[in-house]
DRENTORKOL-3810 file (N, C-alpha, C; in nm, 4 decimals):
REM DRENTORKOL-3810
@n.u->15.7755; n.v->16.6766; n.w->22.2066; ca.u->15.6850; ca.v->16.5747; ca.w->22.2766; c.u->15.5525; c.v->16.5894; c.w->22.2010
@n.u->15.4933; n.v->16.4716; n.w->22.1745; ca.u->15.3612; ca.v->16.4709; ca.w->22.1059; c.u->15.2538; c.v->16.5321; c.w->22.2047
@n.u->15.1538; n.v->16.5785; n.w->22.1373; ca.u->15.0384; ca.v->16.6375; ca.w->22.2096; c.u->14.9192; c.v->16.5265; c.w->22.2344
@n.u->14.9495; n.v->16.4167; n.w->22.1747; ca.u->14.8417; ca.v->16.3111; ca.w->22.1865; c.u->14.8354; c.v->16.2614; c.w->22.3336
@n.u->14.7350; n.v->16.1887; n.w->22.3630; ca.u->14.7087; ca.v->16.1397; ca.w->22.4914; c.u->14.7249; c.v->15.9873; c.w->22.4991
@n.u->14.7839; n.v->15.9356; n.w->22.6020; ca.u->14.7844; ca.v->15.7957; ca.w->22.6223; c.u->14.6529; c.v->15.7481; c.w->22.6623
@n.u->14.6103; n.v->15.6188; n.w->22.6377; ca.u->14.4907; ca.v->15.5725; ca.w->22.6812; c.u->14.4760; c.v->15.5779; c.w->22.8284
@n.u->14.3592; n.v->15.5424; n.w->22.8723; ca.u->14.3314; ca.v->15.5391; ca.w->23.0175; c.u->14.3665; c.v->15.3925; c.w->23.0811
@n.u->14.4745; n.v->15.3434; n.w->23.0456; ca.u->14.5212; ca.v->15.2091; ca.w->23.0971; c.u->14.5814; c.v->15.2414; c.w->23.2353
@n.u->14.5876; n.v->15.1354; n.w->23.3140; ca.u->14.6503; ca.v->15.1390; ca.w->23.4464; c.u->14.8056; c.v->15.1342; c.w->23.4316
@n.u->14.8590; n.v->15.0534; n.w->23.3416; ca.u->15.0102; ca.v->15.0497; ca.w->23.3076; c.u->15.0330; c.v->15.0644; c.w->23.1719
@n.u->15.1527; n.v->15.1270; n.w->23.1480; ca.u->15.2032; ca.v->15.1466; ca.w->23.0157; c.u->15.3408; c.v->15.0847; c.w->23.0008
@n.u->15.3642; n.v->15.0212; n.w->22.8847; ca.u->15.4988; ca.v->14.9663; ca.w->22.8609; c.u->15.5980; c.v->15.0774; c.w->22.8295
@n.u->15.7299; n.v->15.0421; n.w->22.8398; ca.u->15.8325; ca.v->15.1534; ca.w->22.8100; c.u->15.8221; c.v->15.1919; c.w->22.6638
@n.u->15.7889; n.v->15.0990; n.w->22.5781; ca.u->15.7780; ca.v->15.1409; ca.w->22.4366; c.u->15.6551; c.v->15.2427; c.w->22.4198
@n.u->15.5433; n.v->15.2137; n.w->22.4904; ca.u->15.4334; ca.v->15.3106; ca.w->22.4668; c.u->15.4737; c.v->15.4529; c.w->22.5244
@n.u->15.5533; n.v->15.4540; n.w->22.6438; ca.u->15.5789; ca.v->15.5828; ca.w->22.7017; c.u->15.6913; c.v->15.6496; c.w->22.6102
@n.u->15.7849; n.v->15.5701; n.w->22.5571; ca.u->15.8840; ca.v->15.6263; ca.w->22.4675; c.u->15.8258; c.v->15.6888; c.w->22.3344
@n.u->15.7217; n.v->15.6134; n.w->22.2868; ca.u->15.6498; ca.v->15.6693; ca.w->22.1682; c.u->15.5774; c.v->15.7940; c.w->22.1989
@n.u->15.5174; n.v->15.8024; n.w->22.3165; ca.u->15.4361; ca.v->15.9115; ca.w->22.3631; c.u->15.5255; c.v->16.0381; c.w->22.3737
@n.u->15.6475; n.v->16.0137; n.w->22.4374; ca.u->15.7364; ca.v->16.1323; ca.w->22.4567; c.u->15.8282; c.v->16.1583; c.w->22.3442
@n.u->15.8232; n.v->16.0761; n.w->22.2408; ca.u->15.9152; ca.v->16.0700; ca.w->22.1316; c.u->16.0582; c.v->16.0741; c.w->22.1689
@n.u->16.0997; n.v->15.9766; n.w->22.2502; ca.u->16.2358; ca.v->15.9562; ca.w->22.2940; c.u->16.2607; c.v->15.8102; c.w->22.2811
@n.u->16.3894; n.v->15.7670; n.w->22.2972; ca.u->16.4274; ca.v->15.6329; ca.w->22.2920; c.u->16.4017; c.v->15.5658; c.w->22.4292
@n.u->16.3739; n.v->15.4290; n.w->22.4220; ca.u->16.3606; ca.v->15.3608; ca.w->22.5524; c.u->16.4821; c.v->15.3636; c.w->22.6301
@n.u->16.5991; n.v->15.3635; n.w->22.5714; ca.u->16.7231; ca.v->15.3741; ca.w->22.6493; c.u->16.7219; c.v->15.5012; c.w->22.7259
@n.u->16.6738; n.v->15.6110; n.w->22.6756; ca.u->16.6764; ca.v->15.7318; ca.w->22.7517; c.u->16.5800; c.v->15.7308; c.w->22.8770
@n.u->16.4674; n.v->15.6581; n.w->22.8613; ca.u->16.3821; ca.v->15.6404; ca.w->22.9751; c.u->16.4495; c.v->15.5561; c.w->23.0774
@n.u->16.5218; n.v->15.4516; n.w->23.0390; ca.u->16.5907; ca.v->15.3672; ca.w->23.1370; c.u->16.6986; c.v->15.4571; c.w->23.2080
@n.u->16.7710; n.v->15.5442; n.w->23.1376; ca.u->16.8635; ca.v->15.6265; ca.w->23.1857; c.u->16.8008; c.v->15.7258; c.w->23.2894
@n.u->16.6922; n.v->15.7867; n.w->23.2576; ca.u->16.6184; ca.v->15.8793; ca.w->23.3463; c.u->16.5734; c.v->15.7998; c.w->23.4694
@n.u->16.5353; n.v->15.6736; n.w->23.4559; ca.u->16.4861; ca.v->15.6060; ca.w->23.5737; c.u->16.5992; c.v->15.5861; c.w->23.6729
@n.u->16.7245; n.v->15.5763; n.w->23.6152; ca.u->16.8409; ca.v->15.5545; ca.w->23.7177; c.u->16.8728; c.v->15.6888; c.w->23.7751
@n.u->16.8550; n.v->15.7927; n.w->23.7081; ca.u->16.9003; ca.v->15.9251; ca.w->23.7485; c.u->16.7995; c.v->15.9923; c.w->23.8377
@n.u->16.6694; n.v->15.9712; n.w->23.8285; ca.u->16.5651; ca.v->16.0384; ca.w->23.8910; c.u->16.4844; c.v->15.9449; c.w->23.9947
@n.u->16.4961; n.v->15.9624; n.w->24.1143; ca.u->16.4391; ca.v->15.8806; ca.w->24.2106; c.u->16.2736; c.v->15.8818; c.w->24.1991
@n.u->16.2244; n.v->15.9872; n.w->24.1500; ca.u->16.0824; ca.v->15.9967; ca.w->24.1334; c.u->16.0133; c.v->15.9092; c.w->24.0358
@n.u->16.0905; n.v->15.8540; n.w->23.9495; ca.u->16.0545; ca.v->15.7547; ca.w->23.8504; c.u->16.0671; c.v->15.6019; c.w->23.9120
@n.u->15.9580; n.v->15.5389; n.w->23.9356; ca.u->15.9625; ca.v->15.4070; ca.w->23.9946; c.u->15.8682; c.v->15.3107; c.w->23.9198
@n.u->15.8900; n.v->15.2740; n.w->23.7959; ca.u->15.8057; ca.v->15.1723; ca.w->23.7315; c.u->15.7959; c.v->15.0495; c.w->23.8052
@n.u->15.6813; n.v->14.9787; n.w->23.7918; ca.u->15.6776; ca.v->14.8364; ca.w->23.8389; c.u->15.7541; c.v->14.7425; c.w->23.7560
@n.u->15.8321; n.v->14.6606; n.w->23.8009; ca.u->15.9065; ca.v->14.5608; ca.w->23.7225; c.u->15.8636; c.v->14.4252; c.w->23.7477
@n.u->15.8485; n.v->14.3466; n.w->23.6425; ca.u->15.8079; ca.v->14.2008; ca.w->23.6528; c.u->15.9464; c.v->14.1343; c.w->23.6753
@n.u->15.9308; n.v->14.0133; n.w->23.7193; ca.u->16.0543; ca.v->13.9244; ca.w->23.7290; c.u->16.1341; c.v->13.9227; c.w->23.6088
@n.u->16.0758; n.v->13.9324; n.w->23.4955; ca.u->16.1437; ca.v->13.9117; ca.w->23.3652; c.u->16.2190; c.v->14.0539; c.w->23.3374
@n.u->16.1879; n.v->14.1566; n.w->23.4328; ca.u->16.2542; ca.v->14.2894; ca.w->23.4003; c.u->16.1749; c.v->14.3852; c.w->23.3215
@n.u->16.0607; n.v->14.3539; n.w->23.2629; ca.u->15.9759; ca.v->14.4316; ca.w->23.2020; c.u->15.9143; c.v->14.5443; c.w->23.2860
@n.u->15.9289; n.v->14.6639; n.w->23.2394; ca.u->15.8853; ca.v->14.7826; ca.w->23.3171; c.u->15.7423; c.v->14.8097; c.w->23.2865
@n.u->15.6629; n.v->14.8531; n.w->23.3797; ca.u->15.5255; ca.v->14.8969; ca.w->23.3614; c.u->15.5166; c.v->15.0233; c.w->23.4390
@n.u->15.4949; n.v->15.1402; n.w->23.3562; ca.u->15.4869; ca.v->15.2686; ca.w->23.4117; c.u->15.3345; c.v->15.2992; c.w->23.4365
@n.u->15.3152; n.v->15.3588; n.w->23.5509; ca.u->15.1801; ca.v->15.4170; ca.w->23.5814; c.u->15.1656; c.v->15.5635; c.w->23.5265
@n.u->15.0298; n.v->15.6078; n.w->23.5314; ca.u->15.0115; ca.v->15.7545; ca.w->23.4809; c.u->15.0905; c.v->15.8470; c.w->23.5567
@n.u->15.1079; n.v->15.8218; n.w->23.6915; ca.u->15.1901; ca.v->15.9165; ca.w->23.7622; c.u->15.3411; c.v->15.9213; c.w->23.7159
@n.u->15.3923; n.v->15.7915; n.w->23.6857; ca.u->15.5259; ca.v->15.7865; ca.w->23.6270; c.u->15.5347; c.v->15.8649; c.w->23.4950
@n.u->15.4285; n.v->15.8554; n.w->23.4126; ca.u->15.4385; ca.v->15.9232; ca.w->23.2810; c.u->15.4334; c.v->16.0717; c.w->23.3037
@n.u->15.3547; n.v->16.1110; n.w->23.3998; ca.u->15.3479; ca.v->16.2645; ca.w->23.4299; c.u->15.4847; c.v->16.3099; c.w->23.4741
@n.u->15.5473; n.v->16.2408; n.w->23.5636; ca.u->15.6824; ca.v->16.2725; ca.w->23.6154; c.u->15.7756; c.v->16.2694; c.w->23.4917
@n.u->15.7726; n.v->16.1737; n.w->23.4008; ca.u->15.8599; ca.v->16.1752; ca.w->23.2912; c.u->15.8320; c.v->16.2957; c.w->23.1932
@n.u->15.6959; n.v->16.3406; n.w->23.1835; ca.u->15.6766; ca.v->16.4598; ca.w->23.0995; c.u->15.7376; c.v->16.5894; c.w->23.1688
@n.u->15.7354; n.v->16.5921; n.w->23.2977; ca.u->15.7966; ca.v->16.7014; ca.w->23.3588; c.u->15.9580; c.v->16.7085; c.w->23.3350
@n.u->16.0082; n.v->16.5779; n.w->23.3584; ca.u->16.1525; ca.v->16.5697; ca.w->23.3264; c.u->16.1829; c.v->16.5988; c.w->23.1843
@n.u->16.1082; n.v->16.5554; n.w->23.0937; ca.u->16.1321; ca.v->16.5915; ca.w->22.9505; c.u->16.1190; c.v->16.7327; c.w->22.9286
@n.u->16.0201; n.v->16.8022; n.w->22.9880; ca.u->16.0109; ca.v->16.9405; ca.w->22.9756; c.u->16.1315; c.v->17.0167; c.w->23.0287
@n.u->16.1815; n.v->16.9809; n.w->23.1572; ca.u->16.2949; ca.v->17.0418; ca.w->23.2141; c.u->16.4200; c.v->17.0200; c.w->23.1272
@n.u->16.4375; n.v->16.8977; n.w->23.0786; ca.u->16.5647; ca.v->16.8724; ca.w->23.0172; c.u->16.5630; c.v->16.9172; c.w->22.8624
@n.u->16.4577; n.v->16.8915; n.w->22.7998; ca.u->16.4490; ca.v->16.9150; ca.w->22.6531; c.u->16.4087; c.v->17.0569; c.w->22.6150
@n.u->16.2938; n.v->17.0899; n.w->22.6937; ca.u->16.2345; ca.v->17.2272; ca.w->22.6466; c.u->16.2964; c.v->17.3473; c.w->22.7221
@n.u->16.3280; n.v->17.3267; n.w->22.8560; ca.u->16.3834; ca.v->17.4289; ca.w->22.9380; c.u->16.5417; c.v->17.4247; c.w->22.9348
@n.u->16.5911; n.v->17.3202; n.w->22.8801; ca.u->16.7495; ca.v->17.3003; ca.w->22.8659; c.u->16.8176; c.v->17.2961; c.w->22.9973
@n.u->16.7572; n.v->17.2392; n.w->23.0937; ca.u->16.8323; ca.v->17.2293; ca.w->23.2230; c.u->16.9308; c.v->17.1067; c.w->23.2188
@n.u->17.0189; n.v->17.1193; n.w->23.3063; ca.u->17.1034; ca.v->17.0083; ca.w->23.3210; c.u->17.0400; c.v->16.9025; c.w->23.4191
@n.u->17.0972; n.v->16.7782; n.w->23.4116; ca.u->17.0280; ca.v->16.6730; ca.w->23.4996; c.u->17.0246; c.v->16.7176; c.w->23.6480
@n.u->17.1328; n.v->16.7700; n.w->23.6856; ca.u->17.1418; ca.v->16.8071; ca.w->23.8282; c.u->17.0451; c.v->16.9321; c.w->23.8603
@n.u->17.0421; n.v->17.0213; n.w->23.7592; ca.u->16.9439; ca.v->17.1282; ca.w->23.7844; c.u->16.7907; c.v->17.0726; c.w->23.7821
@n.u->16.7632; n.v->16.9797; n.w->23.6936; ca.u->16.6277; ca.v->16.9143; ca.w->23.6973; c.u->16.6002; c.v->16.8425; c.w->23.8246
@n.u->16.6992; n.v->16.7698; n.w->23.8721; ca.u->16.6800; ca.v->16.7010; ca.w->24.0126; c.u->16.6450; c.v->16.8062; c.w->24.1170
@n.u->16.7316; n.v->16.9146; n.w->24.1179; ca.u->16.7054; ca.v->17.0130; ca.w->24.2309; c.u->16.5626; c.v->17.0703; c.w->24.2038
@n.u->16.5263; n.v->17.1047; n.w->24.0837; ca.u->16.3986; ca.v->17.1644; ca.w->24.0529; c.u->16.2808; c.v->17.0664; c.w->24.0972
@n.u->16.2989; n.v->16.9369; n.w->24.0674; ca.u->16.1867; ca.v->16.8420; ca.w->24.1057; c.u->16.1700; c.v->16.8368; c.w->24.2629
@n.u->16.2915; n.v->16.8306; n.w->24.3342; ca.u->16.2868; ca.v->16.8285; ca.w->24.4729; c.u->16.2230; c.v->16.9598; c.w->24.5340
@n.u->16.2469; n.v->17.0661; n.w->24.4748; ca.u->16.1919; ca.v->17.1874; ca.w->24.5338; c.u->16.0418; c.v->17.2106; c.w->24.5024
@n.u->16.0056; n.v->17.1572; n.w->24.3769; ca.u->15.8593; ca.v->17.1925; ca.w->24.3391; c.u->15.7638; c.v->17.0811; c.w->24.3808
@n.u->15.8211; n.v->16.9647; n.w->24.4175; ca.u->15.7453; ca.v->16.8403; ca.w->24.4538; c.u->15.6335; c.v->16.8100; c.w->24.3492
@n.u->15.5160; n.v->16.8328; n.w->24.3802; ca.u->15.4010; ca.v->16.7832; ca.w->24.2912; c.u->15.3407; c.v->16.8911; c.w->24.2038
@n.u->15.3941; n.v->17.0177; n.w->24.2256; ca.u->15.3243; ca.v->17.1318; ca.w->24.1443; c.u->15.3350; c.v->17.1013; c.w->23.9973
@n.u->15.4477; n.v->17.0652; n.w->23.9465; ca.u->15.4670; ca.v->17.0557; ca.w->23.8016; c.u->15.3817; c.v->16.9263; c.w->23.7599
@n.u->15.3744; n.v->16.8236; n.w->23.8344; ca.u->15.2952; ca.v->16.7013; ca.w->23.7976; c.u->15.1398; c.v->16.7462; c.w->23.7849
@n.u->15.0950; n.v->16.8342; n.w->23.8798; ca.u->14.9609; ca.v->16.8760; ca.w->23.8738; c.u->14.9329; c.v->16.9554; c.w->23.7540
@n.u->15.0280; n.v->17.0395; n.w->23.7106; ca.u->15.0038; ca.v->17.1123; ca.w->23.5897; c.u->15.0107; c.v->17.0203; c.w->23.4688
@n.u->15.0986; n.v->16.9203; n.w->23.4584; ca.u->15.0976; ca.v->16.8281; ca.w->23.3555; c.u->14.9709; c.v->16.7589; c.w->23.3475
@n.u->14.9181; n.v->16.7063; n.w->23.4682; ca.u->14.8010; ca.v->16.6356; ca.w->23.4732; c.u->14.6829; c.v->16.7165; c.w->23.4161
@n.u->14.6748; n.v->16.8386; n.w->23.4547; ca.u->14.5735; ca.v->16.9319; ca.w->23.4066; c.u->14.5781; c.v->16.9488; c.w->23.2570
@n.u->14.6993; n.v->16.9588; n.w->23.2062; ca.u->14.7177; ca.v->16.9853; ca.w->23.0629; c.u->14.6745; c.v->16.8610; c.w->22.9945
@n.u->14.7096; n.v->16.7372; n.w->23.0409; ca.u->14.6715; ca.v->16.6052; ca.w->22.9721; c.u->14.5247; c.v->16.6031; c.w->22.9743
@n.u->14.4543; n.v->16.6450; n.w->23.0810; ca.u->14.3066; ca.v->16.6358; ca.w->23.0843; c.u->14.2434; c.v->16.7319; c.w->22.9873
@n.u->14.2966; n.v->16.8437; n.w->22.9761; ca.u->14.2469; ca.v->16.9427; ca.w->22.8804; c.u->14.2602; c.v->16.8949; c.w->22.7247
@n.u->14.3810; n.v->16.8376; n.w->22.7173; ca.u->14.4123; ca.v->16.7919; ca.w->22.5789; c.u->14.3197; c.v->16.6735; c.w->22.5481
@n.u->14.2922; n.v->16.5898; n.w->22.6338; ca.u->14.1940; ca.v->16.4764; ca.w->22.6174; c.u->14.0461; c.v->16.5330; c.w->22.5861
@n.u->14.0021; n.v->16.6402; n.w->22.6676; ca.u->13.8828; ca.v->16.7089; ca.w->22.6289; c.u->13.8802; c.v->16.7666; c.w->22.4980
@n.u->13.9860; n.v->16.8305; n.w->22.4644; ca.u->14.0004; ca.v->16.8858; ca.w->22.3243; c.u->13.9801; c.v->16.7908; c.w->22.2059
@n.u->14.0622; n.v->16.6721; n.w->22.2416; ca.u->14.0540; ca.v->16.5632; ca.w->22.1367; c.u->13.9158; c.v->16.5089; c.w->22.1291
@n.u->13.8435; n.v->16.4903; n.w->22.2465; ca.u->13.7136; ca.v->16.4437; ca.w->22.2336; c.u->13.6270; c.v->16.5196; c.w->22.1639
@n.u->13.6213; n.v->16.6697; n.w->22.1939; ca.u->13.5419; ca.v->16.7603; ca.w->22.1293; c.u->13.5731; c.v->16.7702; c.w->21.9738
@n.u->13.7069; n.v->16.7634; n.w->21.9348; ca.u->13.7296; ca.v->16.7582; ca.w->21.7907; c.u->13.6728; c.v->16.6369; c.w->21.7224
@n.u->13.6760; n.v->16.5231; n.w->21.7948; ca.u->13.6195; ca.v->16.3997; ca.w->21.7433; c.u->13.4773; c.v->16.4215; c.w->21.7209
@n.u->13.4016; n.v->16.4634; n.w->21.8270; ca.u->13.2651; ca.v->16.4929; ca.w->21.8162; c.u->13.2281; c.v->16.5898; c.w->21.6908
@n.u->13.3062; n.v->16.6854; n.w->21.6812; ca.u->13.2774; ca.v->16.7819; ca.w->21.5809; c.u->13.3000; c.v->16.7223; c.w->21.4415
@n.u->13.4062; n.v->16.6386; n.w->21.4203; ca.u->13.4296; ca.v->16.5663; ca.w->21.2947; c.u->13.3201; c.v->16.4619; c.w->21.2612
@n.u->13.2589; n.v->16.4093; n.w->21.3721; ca.u->13.1567; ca.v->16.3106; ca.w->21.3392; c.u->13.0148; c.v->16.3752; c.w->21.3240
@n.u->13.0051; n.v->16.4992; n.w->21.3253; ca.u->12.8760; ca.v->16.5690; ca.w->21.3068; c.u->12.8432; c.v->16.5728; c.w->21.1635
END
C-alpha cells in the first residue's frame, strides 16, 4: 500500500481508491460485497463514490488481508470485534503522514 495521502476531497472514485491502495478496482468491488462496513455512495449509473471513512475501512481490510495474511472470514470477525479502533489508528496514521508530507515539502522549498 502506498504511503501517499489522498486529497481532502469529500468523495473518491473507485479508480482513485484502487490507485491509493495499489489494488485492482475489481478487488475493491469484491471487498464491497464481502464486507458490510464498506458502503460507497452509488449514482444511478452505478458509479461508486467512496468517502474518507470508506477509504479508512478499506485500508484496515487491506492491512488485515494483505499484510497480516488473514482470511476473509477472519478479517470479518476482527472488524466486528474491534469496531472503530483500527479505523481510528488508520486515521491517525494518515494525518501524521499528511503532516510529514507537508513538512518535507516546506523543507524542500526552503
